[in-house]
LUMLOMI-325291 format. One record per residue (C-alpha): residue number from 1; residue in three letters; x, y, z. Coordinates in steps of 0.05 Angstrom, whole numbers. Layout:
N
+-----+---------+--------+--------+--------+
| num | residuo |      X |      Y |      Z |
+-----+---------+--------+--------+--------+
| NUM |     ALA |      X |      Y |      Z |
...
+-----+---------+--------+--------+--------+
//
This chain:
421
+-----+---------+--------+--------+--------+
| num | residuo |      X |      Y |      Z |
+-----+---------+--------+--------+--------+
|   1 |     MET |    854 |  -1037 |   -459 |
|   2 |     ARG |    864 |  -1027 |   -534 |
|   3 |     LYS |    826 |  -1090 |   -548 |
|   4 |     ALA |    765 |  -1065 |   -509 |
|   5 |     LEU |    760 |  -1000 |   -548 |
|   6 |     PRO |    731 |  -1030 |   -613 |
|   7 |     ALA |    678 |  -1066 |   -572 |
|   8 |     LEU |    657 |  -1002 |   -537 |
|   9 |     LEU |    651 |   -965 |   -603 |
|  10 |     ALA |    608 |  -1021 |   -631 |
|  11 |     LEU |    561 |  -1017 |   -571 |
|  12 |     LEU |    552 |   -942 |   -578 |
|  13 |     ALA |    536 |   -949 |   -652 |
|  14 |     ALA |    482 |  -1000 |   -636 |
|  15 |     VAL |    449 |   -953 |   -586 |
|  16 |     CYS |    448 |   -897 |   -638 |
|  17 |     LEU |    415 |   -942 |   -689 |
|  18 |     LEU |    361 |   -962 |   -641 |
|  19 |     ALA |    347 |   -889 |   -625 |
|  20 |     LEU |    342 |   -871 |   -699 |
|  21 |     ALA |    294 |   -929 |   -711 |
|  22 |     GLY |    248 |   -903 |   -655 |
|  23 |     CYS |    246 |   -833 |   -686 |
|  24 |     THR |    228 |   -863 |   -753 |
|  25 |     ARG |    168 |   -899 |   -725 |
|  26 |     LEU |    140 |   -835 |   -693 |
|  27 |     GLN |    149 |   -798 |   -759 |
|  28 |     GLU |    110 |   -852 |   -795 |
|  29 |     GLY |     47 |   -832 |   -756 |
|  30 |     GLU |     41 |   -874 |   -693 |
|  31 |     TYR |      6 |   -832 |   -639 |
|  32 |     ALA |     49 |   -813 |   -579 |
|  33 |     SER |     43 |   -763 |   -523 |
|  34 |     SER |     87 |   -745 |   -464 |
|  35 |     ARG |     26 |   -720 |   -424 |
|  36 |     GLN |     -4 |   -766 |   -372 |
|  37 |     HIS |    -80 |   -775 |   -376 |
|  38 |     GLU |   -119 |   -740 |   -322 |
|  39 |     SER |   -188 |   -750 |   -292 |
|  40 |     ALA |   -233 |   -692 |   -270 |
|  41 |     ALA |   -211 |   -702 |   -198 |
|  42 |     ASP |   -137 |   -696 |   -218 |
|  43 |     ILE |   -142 |   -630 |   -256 |
|  44 |     ASP |    -93 |   -575 |   -240 |
|  45 |     VAL |   -135 |   -512 |   -250 |
|  46 |     GLU |    -72 |   -471 |   -263 |
|  47 |     ASP |    -55 |   -514 |   -324 |
|  48 |     ALA |    -68 |   -476 |   -389 |
|  49 |     GLU |    -91 |   -538 |   -427 |
|  50 |     LEU |   -121 |   -601 |   -398 |
|  51 |     THR |   -130 |   -671 |   -426 |
|  52 |     LEU |   -187 |   -717 |   -406 |
|  53 |     GLU |   -211 |   -784 |   -432 |
|  54 |     ALA |   -278 |   -805 |   -461 |
|  55 |     GLN |   -306 |   -868 |   -491 |
|  56 |     ASP |   -379 |   -848 |   -502 |
|  57 |     TYR |   -425 |   -787 |   -507 |
|  58 |     ALA |   -433 |   -783 |   -431 |
|  59 |     GLY |   -357 |   -780 |   -426 |
|  60 |     LEU |   -354 |   -723 |   -477 |
|  61 |     LEU |   -408 |   -684 |   -440 |
|  62 |     ASP |   -374 |   -695 |   -373 |
|  63 |     ALA |   -307 |   -672 |   -402 |
|  64 |     VAL |   -335 |   -607 |   -432 |
|  65 |     SER |   -374 |   -594 |   -368 |
|  66 |     THR |   -310 |   -604 |   -328 |
|  67 |     PHE |   -273 |   -553 |   -371 |
|  68 |     ILE |   -329 |   -503 |   -357 |
|  69 |     GLU |   -330 |   -517 |   -282 |
|  70 |     GLN |   -255 |   -507 |   -278 |
|  71 |     GLY |   -254 |   -445 |   -323 |
|  72 |     VAL |   -209 |   -479 |   -374 |
|  73 |     GLU |   -200 |   -440 |   -438 |
|  74 |     ARG |   -166 |   -495 |   -477 |
|  75 |     GLY |   -174 |   -569 |   -466 |
|  76 |     SER |   -168 |   -635 |   -503 |
|  77 |     ILE |   -207 |   -699 |   -499 |
|  78 |     ARG |   -173 |   -764 |   -518 |
|  79 |     VAL |   -227 |   -810 |   -547 |
|  80 |     THR |   -214 |   -884 |   -551 |
|  81 |     SER |   -258 |   -944 |   -569 |
|  82 |     TYR |   -314 |   -898 |   -590 |
|  83 |     ASP |   -376 |   -928 |   -622 |
|  84 |     GLY |   -408 |   -869 |   -659 |
|  85 |     ASP |   -395 |   -803 |   -694 |
|  86 |     VAL |   -346 |   -767 |   -647 |
|  87 |     GLU |   -351 |   -699 |   -683 |
|  88 |     ALA |   -427 |   -698 |   -684 |
|  89 |     ASP |   -432 |   -721 |   -611 |
|  90 |     LEU |   -380 |   -670 |   -590 |
|  91 |     ALA |   -420 |   -614 |   -623 |
|  92 |     ASP |   -482 |   -637 |   -583 |
|  93 |     ALA |   -441 |   -642 |   -519 |
|  94 |     CYS |   -414 |   -571 |   -527 |
|  95 |     LEU |   -483 |   -544 |   -541 |
|  96 |     SER |   -515 |   -581 |   -482 |
|  97 |     ALA |   -460 |   -561 |   -433 |
|  98 |     SER |   -463 |   -488 |   -453 |
|  99 |     THR |   -539 |   -478 |   -457 |
| 100 |     GLU |   -574 |   -530 |   -413 |
| 101 |     THR |   -534 |   -523 |   -348 |
| 102 |     PRO |   -537 |   -461 |   -304 |
| 103 |     LEU |   -461 |   -452 |   -302 |
| 104 |     GLY |   -452 |   -462 |   -376 |
| 105 |     ALA |   -510 |   -419 |   -397 |
| 106 |     TYR |   -488 |   -362 |   -351 |
| 107 |     CYS |   -413 |   -365 |   -360 |
| 108 |     VAL |   -399 |   -389 |   -432 |
| 109 |     TYR |   -400 |   -340 |   -490 |
| 110 |     PHE |   -374 |   -386 |   -545 |
| 111 |     ILE |   -345 |   -456 |   -553 |
| 112 |     ASN |   -302 |   -477 |   -612 |
| 113 |     TYR |   -275 |   -547 |   -624 |
| 114 |     SER |   -237 |   -590 |   -674 |
| 115 |     VAL |   -228 |   -664 |   -682 |
| 116 |     ASP |   -163 |   -699 |   -705 |
| 117 |     GLN |   -158 |   -773 |   -715 |
| 118 |     VAL |    -91 |   -810 |   -715 |
| 119 |     MET |   -102 |   -884 |   -731 |
| 120 |     SER |   -149 |   -911 |   -676 |
| 121 |     VAL |   -144 |   -851 |   -629 |
| 122 |     VAL |   -186 |   -787 |   -636 |
| 123 |     ASP |   -161 |   -723 |   -605 |
| 124 |     ALA |   -215 |   -670 |   -594 |
| 125 |     ASN |   -192 |   -600 |   -579 |
| 126 |     VAL |   -240 |   -552 |   -544 |
| 127 |     SER |   -232 |   -476 |   -538 |
| 128 |     ILE |   -279 |   -436 |   -493 |
| 129 |     ILE |   -291 |   -361 |   -488 |
| 130 |     TYR |   -326 |   -338 |   -424 |
| 131 |     ARG |   -372 |   -279 |   -411 |
| 132 |     HIS |   -366 |   -292 |   -336 |
| 133 |     ALA |   -310 |   -327 |   -299 |
| 134 |     PRO |   -337 |   -394 |   -275 |
| 135 |     GLY |   -303 |   -384 |   -208 |
| 136 |     SER |   -346 |   -323 |   -195 |
| 137 |     ALA |   -408 |   -368 |   -195 |
| 138 |     ALA |   -385 |   -396 |   -128 |
| 139 |     PHE |   -404 |   -329 |    -96 |
| 140 |     ILE |   -474 |   -326 |   -126 |
| 141 |     PRO |   -524 |   -333 |    -69 |
| 142 |     VAL |   -572 |   -392 |    -72 |
| 143 |     CYS |   -646 |   -373 |    -67 |
| 144 |     GLY |   -695 |   -430 |    -56 |
| 145 |     ASP |   -759 |   -393 |    -34 |
| 146 |     GLU |   -795 |   -327 |    -43 |
| 147 |     GLU |   -778 |   -302 |     26 |
| 148 |     THR |   -703 |   -306 |     10 |
| 149 |     LEU |   -716 |   -275 |    -58 |
| 150 |     ASP |   -753 |   -217 |    -24 |
| 151 |     GLY |   -693 |   -205 |     22 |
| 152 |     LEU |   -641 |   -206 |    -33 |
| 153 |     ILE |   -679 |   -159 |    -79 |
| 154 |     ALA |   -697 |   -112 |    -22 |
| 155 |     GLU |   -623 |   -106 |     -3 |
| 156 |     ALA |   -603 |    -95 |    -76 |
| 157 |     VAL |   -653 |    -40 |    -93 |
| 158 |     THR |   -643 |     -4 |    -26 |
| 159 |     ARG |   -570 |      6 |    -43 |
| 160 |     ARG |   -587 |     18 |   -116 |
| 161 |     ALA |   -546 |    -40 |   -142 |
| 162 |     ASP |   -537 |    -44 |   -217 |
| 163 |     THR |   -544 |   -119 |   -220 |
| 164 |     LEU |   -565 |   -178 |   -177 |
| 165 |     THR |   -546 |   -249 |   -194 |
| 166 |     LEU |   -574 |   -308 |   -156 |
| 167 |     ARG |   -581 |   -383 |   -161 |
| 168 |     ALA |   -654 |   -403 |   -164 |
| 169 |     GLY |   -659 |   -470 |   -130 |
| 170 |     SER |   -734 |   -475 |   -141 |
| 171 |     GLY |   -773 |   -477 |   -205 |
| 172 |     SER |   -827 |   -433 |   -172 |
| 173 |     LEU |   -780 |   -373 |   -173 |
| 174 |     ASP |   -803 |   -347 |   -240 |
| 175 |     SER |   -811 |   -278 |   -271 |
| 176 |     ASP |   -876 |   -267 |   -232 |
| 177 |     ALA |   -840 |   -281 |   -166 |
| 178 |     VAL |   -786 |   -232 |   -184 |
| 179 |     ALA |   -837 |   -178 |   -203 |
| 180 |     ARG |   -872 |   -188 |   -136 |
| 181 |     ALA |   -806 |   -184 |    -99 |
| 182 |     VAL |   -787 |   -118 |   -132 |
| 183 |     GLU |   -855 |    -89 |   -116 |
| 184 |     THR |   -850 |   -114 |    -44 |
| 185 |     ALA |   -782 |    -82 |    -36 |
| 186 |     TYR |   -811 |    -15 |    -57 |
| 187 |     TYR |   -879 |    -15 |    -23 |
| 188 |     SER |   -850 |    -43 |     42 |
| 189 |     ASN |   -797 |     11 |     49 |
| 190 |     PRO |   -817 |     74 |     12 |
| 191 |     GLY |   -772 |    118 |     55 |
| 192 |     ALA |   -708 |     82 |     34 |
| 193 |     VAL |   -724 |     59 |    -37 |
| 194 |     LEU |   -761 |    123 |    -54 |
| 195 |     TYR |   -771 |    106 |   -128 |
| 196 |     ILE |   -787 |     37 |   -156 |
| 197 |     PRO |   -735 |     13 |   -206 |
| 198 |     THR |   -747 |    -20 |   -273 |
| 199 |     TYR |   -707 |    -81 |   -290 |
| 200 |     SER |   -691 |   -134 |   -342 |
| 201 |     LEU |   -688 |   -207 |   -323 |
| 202 |     SER |   -645 |   -261 |   -356 |
| 203 |     SER |   -649 |   -334 |   -338 |
| 204 |     TYR |   -593 |   -385 |   -349 |
| 205 |     PRO |   -619 |   -432 |   -376 |
| 206 |     GLU |   -687 |   -404 |   -393 |
| 207 |     THR |   -726 |   -460 |   -359 |
| 208 |     GLY |   -714 |   -514 |   -308 |
| 209 |     PRO |   -714 |   -522 |   -232 |
| 210 |     ASP |   -641 |   -500 |   -226 |
| 211 |     ARG |   -624 |   -434 |   -259 |
| 212 |     ILE |   -581 |   -372 |   -250 |
| 213 |     LEU |   -622 |   -309 |   -252 |
| 214 |     GLU |   -591 |   -241 |   -269 |
| 215 |     LEU |   -629 |   -176 |   -257 |
| 216 |     VAL |   -604 |   -111 |   -287 |
| 217 |     PHE |   -635 |    -51 |   -252 |
| 218 |     SER |   -649 |     19 |   -278 |
| 219 |     TYR |   -667 |     75 |   -230 |
| 220 |     PRO |   -701 |    142 |   -242 |
| 221 |     TYR |   -657 |    201 |   -221 |
| 222 |     ALA |   -584 |    200 |   -205 |
| 223 |     THR |   -561 |    170 |   -139 |
| 224 |     SER |   -540 |    239 |   -113 |
| 225 |     THR |   -609 |    266 |   -127 |
| 226 |     VAL |   -643 |    208 |    -92 |
| 227 |     GLU |   -598 |    213 |    -31 |
| 228 |     GLN |   -613 |    287 |    -25 |
| 229 |     ARG |   -688 |    273 |    -29 |
| 230 |     ARG |   -682 |    218 |     22 |
| 231 |     ARG |   -651 |    268 |     71 |
| 232 |     VAL |   -707 |    318 |     57 |
| 233 |     LEU |   -760 |    264 |     66 |
| 234 |     ASP |   -728 |    237 |    130 |
| 235 |     GLN |   -725 |    307 |    161 |
| 236 |     LYS |   -798 |    321 |    143 |
| 237 |     ALA |   -822 |    255 |    170 |
| 238 |     ASP |   -784 |    265 |    235 |
| 239 |     GLU |   -816 |    334 |    243 |
| 240 |     ILE |   -886 |    306 |    232 |
| 241 |     VAL |   -876 |    248 |    281 |
| 242 |     ALA |   -848 |    295 |    334 |
| 243 |     SER |   -912 |    336 |    330 |
| 244 |     LEU |   -959 |    276 |    341 |
| 245 |     PRO |   -995 |    269 |    408 |
| 246 |     GLN |   -981 |    211 |    454 |
| 247 |     GLY |  -1032 |    155 |    456 |
| 248 |     ASN |  -1052 |     89 |    426 |
| 249 |     ALA |  -1047 |     71 |    352 |
| 250 |     GLU |  -1116 |    101 |    336 |
| 251 |     THR |  -1098 |    168 |    368 |
| 252 |     ARG |  -1033 |    174 |    330 |
| 253 |     LEU |  -1063 |    150 |    264 |
| 254 |     LEU |  -1120 |    201 |    269 |
| 255 |     ALA |  -1068 |    256 |    281 |
| 256 |     MET |  -1030 |    232 |    219 |
| 257 |     ALA |  -1095 |    234 |    179 |
| 258 |     ASP |  -1108 |    305 |    204 |
| 259 |     TYR |  -1038 |    325 |    180 |
| 260 |     PHE |  -1051 |    297 |    110 |
| 261 |     SER |  -1119 |    331 |    107 |
| 262 |     GLU |  -1089 |    399 |    125 |
| 263 |     ASN |  -1022 |    396 |     88 |
| 264 |     VAL |  -1027 |    349 |     28 |
| 265 |     VAL |  -1067 |    366 |    -35 |
| 266 |     TYR |  -1096 |    310 |    -78 |
| 267 |     ASP |  -1068 |    324 |   -147 |
| 268 |     THR |  -1130 |    317 |   -191 |
| 269 |     THR |  -1097 |    344 |   -254 |
| 270 |     VAL |  -1032 |    304 |   -252 |
| 271 |     ASN |  -1052 |    259 |   -310 |
| 272 |     ALA |  -1066 |    319 |   -354 |
| 273 |     SER |   -998 |    350 |   -339 |
| 274 |     ASP |   -940 |    343 |   -386 |
| 275 |     ASP |   -892 |    348 |   -326 |
| 276 |     GLN |   -867 |    277 |   -322 |
| 277 |     ALA |   -830 |    289 |   -257 |
| 278 |     ARG |   -893 |    316 |   -224 |
| 279 |     ARG |   -931 |    254 |   -246 |
| 280 |     TYR |   -878 |    208 |   -219 |
| 281 |     ASN |   -869 |    242 |   -152 |
| 282 |     ALA |   -944 |    245 |   -141 |
| 283 |     MET |   -942 |    170 |   -128 |
| 284 |     THR |   -886 |    172 |    -76 |
| 285 |     ALA |   -878 |    188 |     -2 |
| 286 |     TYR |   -831 |    244 |    -24 |
| 287 |     GLY |   -886 |    277 |    -65 |
| 288 |     ALA |   -937 |    272 |     -8 |
| 289 |     LEU |   -894 |    293 |     52 |
| 290 |     SER |   -840 |    337 |     21 |
| 291 |     GLN |   -878 |    369 |    -37 |
| 292 |     GLY |   -948 |    369 |     -7 |
| 293 |     ARG |   -984 |    340 |    -67 |
| 294 |     ALA |   -998 |    268 |    -87 |
| 295 |     VAL |  -1048 |    217 |   -113 |
| 296 |     GLY |  -1074 |    157 |    -75 |
| 297 |     GLU |  -1009 |    118 |    -78 |
| 298 |     GLY |   -969 |    177 |    -53 |
| 299 |     TYR |  -1016 |    185 |      7 |
| 300 |     ALA |  -1009 |    111 |     24 |
| 301 |     MET |   -933 |    112 |     16 |
| 302 |     GLY |   -928 |    174 |     60 |
| 303 |     LEU |   -969 |    143 |    115 |
| 304 |     LYS |   -926 |     80 |    111 |
| 305 |     VAL |   -864 |    123 |    125 |
| 306 |     LEU |   -895 |    155 |    186 |
| 307 |     CYS |   -922 |     90 |    214 |
| 308 |     ASP |   -854 |     57 |    207 |
| 309 |     LEU |   -824 |    112 |    249 |
| 310 |     GLU |   -879 |    106 |    301 |
| 311 |     GLY |   -876 |     30 |    304 |
| 312 |     ILE |   -947 |     20 |    278 |
| 313 |     GLU |   -957 |    -40 |    232 |
| 314 |     CYS |   -977 |    -12 |    165 |
| 315 |     THR |   -982 |    -41 |     95 |
| 316 |     VAL |   -993 |     -7 |     28 |
| 317 |     ILE |  -1050 |    -42 |     -9 |
| 318 |     ARG |  -1063 |    -33 |    -83 |
| 319 |     GLY |  -1130 |    -45 |   -116 |
| 320 |     ARG |  -1188 |     -5 |   -143 |
| 321 |     PHE |  -1238 |     45 |   -115 |
| 322 |     ASN |  -1301 |     60 |   -155 |
| 323 |     ASN |  -1268 |     20 |   -211 |
| 324 |     ILE |  -1207 |     66 |   -214 |
| 325 |     ASP |  -1136 |     44 |   -196 |
| 326 |     HIS |  -1122 |     65 |   -125 |
| 327 |     ALA |  -1080 |     52 |    -63 |
| 328 |     TRP |  -1093 |     57 |     12 |
| 329 |     ASN |  -1066 |     25 |     76 |
| 330 |     LEU |  -1078 |    -32 |    125 |
| 331 |     VAL |  -1061 |    -12 |    197 |
| 332 |     ARG |  -1062 |    -52 |    262 |
| 333 |     LEU |  -1100 |    -18 |    318 |
| 334 |     SER |  -1094 |    -25 |    393 |
| 335 |     ASN |  -1145 |    -82 |    394 |
| 336 |     GLY |  -1095 |   -123 |    354 |
| 337 |     GLU |  -1138 |   -124 |    291 |
| 338 |     LEU |  -1122 |    -99 |    221 |
| 339 |     TYR |  -1166 |    -46 |    188 |
| 340 |     HIS |  -1167 |     -9 |    122 |
| 341 |     LEU |  -1150 |     66 |    124 |
| 342 |     ASP |  -1157 |    109 |     61 |
| 343 |     LEU |  -1130 |    179 |     74 |
| 344 |     THR |  -1157 |    206 |      8 |
| 345 |     VAL |  -1229 |    200 |     34 |
| 346 |     TYR |  -1213 |    216 |    107 |
| 347 |     ASP |  -1273 |    242 |    145 |
| 348 |     PRO |  -1262 |    248 |    220 |
| 349 |     ALA |  -1338 |    244 |    230 |
| 350 |     GLY |  -1345 |    180 |    189 |
| 351 |     ALA |  -1318 |    109 |    190 |
| 352 |     VAL |  -1242 |    119 |    186 |
| 353 |     PHE |  -1222 |     47 |    200 |
| 354 |     LYS |  -1260 |     -8 |    163 |
| 355 |     ASN |  -1257 |    -84 |    162 |
| 356 |     ASP |  -1258 |   -123 |     97 |
| 357 |     ASP |  -1334 |   -127 |     91 |
| 358 |     GLN |  -1342 |    -52 |    103 |
| 359 |     GLN |  -1287 |    -36 |     53 |
| 360 |     ARG |  -1318 |    -79 |     -1 |
| 361 |     TYR |  -1386 |    -49 |     13 |
| 362 |     ALA |  -1355 |     20 |      0 |
| 363 |     ASN |  -1338 |     -5 |    -70 |
| 364 |     TYR |  -1265 |    -23 |    -61 |
| 365 |     TRP |  -1232 |    -82 |    -94 |
| 366 |     TRP |  -1164 |   -115 |    -81 |
| 367 |     ASP |  -1132 |   -183 |    -91 |
| 368 |     ALA |  -1146 |   -215 |    -24 |
| 369 |     THR |  -1093 |   -269 |    -36 |
| 370 |     LEU |  -1038 |   -217 |    -31 |
| 371 |     TYR |  -1057 |   -184 |     35 |
| 372 |     PRO |  -1078 |   -205 |    105 |
| 373 |     TRP |  -1151 |   -212 |    124 |
| 374 |     CYS |  -1183 |   -154 |    162 |
| 375 |     SER |  -1239 |   -188 |    200 |
| 376 |     GLY |  -1241 |   -146 |    263 |
| 377 |     PRO |  -1306 |   -121 |    292 |
| 378 |     SER |  -1338 |    -58 |    267 |
| 379 |     LEU |  -1317 |      4 |    305 |
| 380 |     TYR |  -1377 |     46 |    281 |
| 381 |     GLY |  -1452 |     45 |    276 |
| 382 |     PRO |  -1494 |     -2 |    233 |
| 383 |     GLU |  -1499 |     51 |    178 |
| 384 |     PHE |  -1428 |     32 |    157 |
| 385 |     ASP |  -1441 |    -43 |    156 |
| 386 |     PRO |  -1460 |    -81 |     93 |
| 387 |     PRO |  -1529 |   -112 |     91 |
| 388 |     GLU |  -1535 |   -182 |    121 |
| 389 |     THR |  -1561 |   -208 |     54 |
| 390 |     GLY |  -1539 |   -191 |    -15 |
| 391 |     ASN |  -1472 |   -175 |    -46 |
| 392 |     PRO |  -1426 |   -138 |      3 |
| 393 |     GLY |  -1384 |   -111 |    -54 |
| 394 |     PRO |  -1340 |   -133 |   -111 |
| 395 |     SER |  -1303 |   -198 |    -98 |
| 396 |     VAL |  -1273 |   -211 |   -166 |
| 397 |     PRO |  -1226 |   -166 |   -207 |
| 398 |     PRO |  -1264 |   -112 |   -245 |
| 399 |     ALA |  -1260 |   -113 |   -320 |
| 400 |     GLY |  -1193 |    -89 |   -346 |
| 401 |     TRP |  -1157 |    -95 |   -279 |
| 402 |     SER |  -1083 |   -105 |   -284 |
| 403 |     THR |  -1034 |   -109 |   -226 |
| 404 |     ASP |   -982 |    -77 |   -272 |
| 405 |     GLU |  -1019 |    -11 |   -272 |
| 406 |     ALA |   -997 |     42 |   -223 |
| 407 |     ALA |  -1046 |     48 |   -166 |
| 408 |     GLY |  -1080 |    115 |   -160 |
| 409 |     GLU |  -1064 |    139 |   -231 |
| 410 |     THR |  -1037 |    114 |   -297 |
| 411 |     GLN |   -964 |     92 |   -300 |
| 412 |     ALA |   -921 |    153 |   -289 |
| 413 |     GLY |   -856 |    131 |   -320 |
| 414 |     SER |   -789 |    159 |   -302 |
| 415 |     GLY |   -774 |    227 |   -272 |
| 416 |     GLU |   -734 |    285 |   -298 |
| 417 |     GLU |   -670 |    311 |   -267 |
| 418 |     GLY |   -687 |    384 |   -270 |
| 419 |     GLU |   -747 |    383 |   -224 |
| 420 |     ASP |   -743 |    428 |   -163 |
| 421 |     GLU |   -740 |    400 |    -93 |
+-----+---------+--------+--------+--------+
//
């Protein structure tokens, strides 16, 4: 037993020497890591720092994109056998991933990186600061057509949402489509929306078929004020509808026209007024029905509210009358045809319901691509029909026409909180 002890001590000494020799080699600069390499599919999203591999620019771009997709704040890329300038390519990859992809452009606020080289291995460290959590993008609704866009925006403005974020899966969903959708939401439901909002639109990235769109809305009047006015408008509309006679669509529409003729004043001096709230309300259903004064757009919006309650198909149409911005309605009568109805020139002894040709002959203009055709037969005598030859009326936009102008009057702007109900 005593003879074995020296041999055991010698063996232990040899093991220690080998261990010391290994530590020396690491201190001399040879790269070593205790972390196992991971692919994008193997990432643990709860890990605070991730390591991926890359051998070319595509690999660098894929790694940075993977960090963004997983919401990683710190990650490293181990680069081996790279033929090129790693630092320059990493800068391009970070820029591309954060500005040219929807997720990167929308979520990333800032990317910082550093590159360390130890012998033949390059270690790239990436740090990402986010403005939006990438995981939240999974809940952004995808919108591939204008019908879906109309529905999403209508729901948002009806509940007075501050923002709406959506994934535009079609390159045709541009700023013009968004503007049309906001207008459609307002003019299709004036009783619920009450006042059209303004908005700012941001696109991530700015161009391309696949983008994330973010709308930030601004509404005139406080929500409490609007809710109170909705209640007033709803009550007034219910009272008017309850007083209408029974009958077909024409009978009820003529009764509505009589009500406007007797109870609503066309505000001819609204543009000269310095009362901003008065100017704004004159273009709304609230101004026409609850306050009893309005311009053309207010008349049309008020009739739309009543027709919706009565189940009569009705559309607000914006265009020009006698070369002045104006609004009126399209209504479907009991014969199944659509006709124009302008309450501001209502004459029970004249032609109340006109088809397209008759309306153009009366010097109206509108963008026919935005509204249904009204090609029904004339309901009145030949004195209201355009001549068989010659120009039936304006068919192209008048000089200076802009669909951004408020129909009926100049743009009213935002209202003021102190205006009486």
